[in-house]
Structure formats: structure tokens, C-alpha cells
N, C-alpha and C positions, 0 to 999 in steps of 0.2 A: 754642560758646563755653564755655570752662572757667570754673568758679566758684572764685574764690580762697578759700583757707582764712580763717577768721575768727580774727584774733589778739587775744587778751586779754593782760593784763599778765603772767600767770603760766602760761598754757597756750594752745595753739592748737587750734581745732576745724575739722576738714575736714567739709564738709557737702554736697559735690557729689553724693553718692549717696543722700542723704536727701530724702524728699518735702518735709518741712518744714524750712526753713532756719532759721538763728539769727534770733530775733526778740525784740522788746522784752518780750513776755509772760514768756518763760523767764528772761531776765536779771533782770527785776524779781522774779520768784518766787524765784529762786535767791539773790538778795541779801537779800530781805525775810524769808524763812523763819527763824524763831528757832533758834539753836543753843545757847541758854542752858541747856538741859537736858543739855549735854555728851553728845551722842549717841554711843553705841558702835556702833550699827547703823543704816543708812539704806537705804530701798527707794525706787527711782525707777521709777515705773510708766509704761510707754510712753516709753522713754528717748529715742528718736530719735537725735540726735547724741551724747547723753550729757552735754549742757551742764549740766543740773541736778546730776548726780552730781559732775561736775568742780568746779562752784562750791562744793558742800558739802564736797568734799575739801579745797579751798583754805581754807574758812572754819572747819573743825572738825578734831578729831583722831579722828573716827569711824574705827574699824579695819575695819569691814565695810560697804562701800557697794555695794549690789547693784542692778542695773538689769535690767529686762525689756523686750524689744522683739520684736514679732511679725514685722515686715517683714524679709525676708532682707537686702536691701541696707543698710538702716538698722542692723540688728544688726551686720553686718560692719564698718561704718564706726564705730559706737559702740565696738566692741571695739578697733579700731585707735586711736581717739582716746584710749581709756583707756591702752593700752600706751605711747603716745607722750607721755603726761603725766608730771609729776613724782610722781604718786601711783599708779602702775600696780599696786603691790603691795596697795593697799587697794580697788581698783575691780574689779568683776566684772560681766560682762554675760551674760544668759541669753536664748537664742532661744526664746521661748515666748509663748503668749497668757496673759492674766491668769488665766483660769480654769484653764489647765494648771498654772500656777505655784502657785496656791492648793492644788491637789490634791497637789502634790509636796513642799511646804514646811511645816514645823512651827514655823519661827522667828518671833520677835516683833521688831518694829523700833521704835526710839526716834523716828525720823522717817520718815514716808511722804510723798513729794512727787510731784506729778503736774501736768503741763500737758496736760489731756485733749483729745481731739478733741471739738469742740463745734459743728460746722456741721450743724445738723439740718434745714436747708432741703431742699426737694424736688428739688434738682438735683445732678448728678454730672458730673465731668469725664471725659475719656477716659484719664486717668492713674490707674490702679488704686492705686498706692502713695500718691499724694497724697490720693485719696479715703479710703483707709484711715487716713491720718494726720489728716485733717481732719473726718471725719464721725462724729457721736456714736453712730451705730448700730454702729460698730466696737467701742466700749467704752461701753455705756450708763452713765449716772451711777449708777444703782442697783447695777450690778455693781461699779463703782469703790468706792462707799461701803461695800458689803458686804465687799469685800476689805480695805479699810482697817480696818474694825471687827474683822475676823478676825485681821489681822496686826500691829496696833498694840500696843505694850507698854502696860502699865497707865498709866504717866505720859507716854506718847508724844504726839507731835504729828503731825497729818495736815494737809498744806499743799497748796492747790490754787488755780489761776487759772481763772476762768470768765467768760463774758459777764455783765455786771451784771443783765441781764434774767432770767437763770437763777438768781440768788442765792437768792431766797426758796424756790424749789422745791428747790434743792440742800440748803439748811439744813433744810427740812422732812423730806426723805428721810434726812438724817444723824441727825436727832433720833430716828428710829424704831429706830436701832441704838445709841442713847445716845452719839452724838458731837455735841458742842455747840460753837458758834463761840466761840473765845477772842479772836481778833483779826480784824478786817476792814479791808482797805485798798481804798478806791475810787480808781480811776485815771482821770484825764482827760487828753486830749491837750494841751489848753490851758484857760485859765480860762473860755472862752466855749463850749466843747463840753460835751456831756452825759457822764456817767460811762460809760466804755466797758467796763472790766473790774473784777471783784471778786477780790481775793486774800483767801482765807479760811483761817484756821488753826483746826483743830478739836482738841479733846481730850475725854477721857471725864469731865472735871470740869465740872459745870454752874456757871458763874460769870458775872459781868458781862462783856459783850462790849466790848472796846476797839475803837472805830471811828475811822478817820482817812482823810484824803484826800491824794492825791498828784497834782500837776499836772506834766506832763512838760516842756512848753515854754512860755516867755513869747512866743516868736515862732519862726520857722523856724530850727532849729538853735541857738536861744538857750535853753539848758536852765535849769530852775529850780534853786535851791540845794538843795532837797530831793531832786530827782532825781540831781543830781551827788553829793550826800552818800551816797545809797544805792548808786550804781553805780561810784563812783570807784576801788574796789579791783579792778575788772575791766576797764572800758573804757580803752583806751590813751590817749585824748585827754581824759579827764576829770581 
């Protein structure tokens, strides 16, 4: 069965060769991440389809948006999605691991964004690509945080989406490299469910953390005003 491209308002993403398909986490992160610092350079760590890079290309005038992806098939598809977008001249995908990239690059980035693998449970599937994309042992949080601290510009922002249960551990690890939470968004499927995800934006400036909550649905496919407001520039039917 073929997997249809995911069509957004201003671009299309093919994801049939990527282990991780387009999902709510990435769309929320790409829409929520602040571009108020008028970024010149952006780094998307573990790009997958390239969705986060494409969203930030639409939302900002950043001239250098670089993505890194270790999986062969995902890298090829990400590069194609970039080429087929309206912003192909600003988007670049590198086939490398995070550690390889750190060793080769001296640049600093105004925004670093990542939807990291975070399934740390003790089970694996028979699909190596999907395991690589979904399990946190492929990119431990401490490696991600270390890379962000190394590559982030002085006034830059590091934006990430993680399970809410991992929030405090992630913040504690980040504080060790002088990255502090600037904004946190707690995401719930509906008003009756527990908080599922935490979107966290870090900077080197230690300040008061702005915390808010987003509820996605009032009922099945009955989206809240807040969710529509956040994603309406991307989803076709919003």
C-alpha cells in the first residue's frame, strides 16, 4: 500500500521512505517555536522528513536552514522534500550522525530544533529504521543537550518536544550546560486526559519560565480554538 504525500498549505512532504511519518508532535513544535529573534541560521537535528525545517522556512527569513539525518532513506527523502519546496535555496540536508556533525562544524545557530527519539522502553520492533527513529538510545538526551549548548548562538533558542514524564530530567541535564527553560507548553489530547507532551524552549539566559497549556481536541476531530490558531498556517483544513 502506497503512502500518500502529506500536503500542507505551502508545501508537500513525502514520507513513504521515512520510518517516522508526519505527526502532531512535529507540527506543533514547528508552529510553536519562536522566530521572534529573526534567525539567520537554523539547525534541525534528526530531521526525518524535513518537516521542521520546512515549517521554519515558511515562518522565517532564515537564510541557512540545515538539517542532519543519519538514516539513509530518510536523508534521501528529506533532501528531495527540500528540493521540491519553495525554499530549496535555503534548505540543506546532511547525511551524518549528530556526533559526526559536531566534529565537522564550527558554525553557531540562532535556532536549534529537534523532535528527538524518545521511546526508551525495553522493546524493539523488527524494523531497524523505525527503531532508530523512535528509540532514545539512538540519540541520548545528554548528547542532544551537549550538541545544542555547543552549536547554539549566544542569544539563540533551542526548541524540543519530549514526553512530559521526561521534562524535569531534561531540564536538569540542560541546566548543567547553562541552558534554561524560557517557555514550556504542556500538550493534552483533550481536557480529560493527562499531559502527554512538553514543548520546551531553552536559552542561555536564566529568566522566569513562561508555562502554558494546549488542549488539542474538544471531541473527536473537534479541534480547540488554540490548536487551530497555532496550526492554521499549515494544515489545509484549518
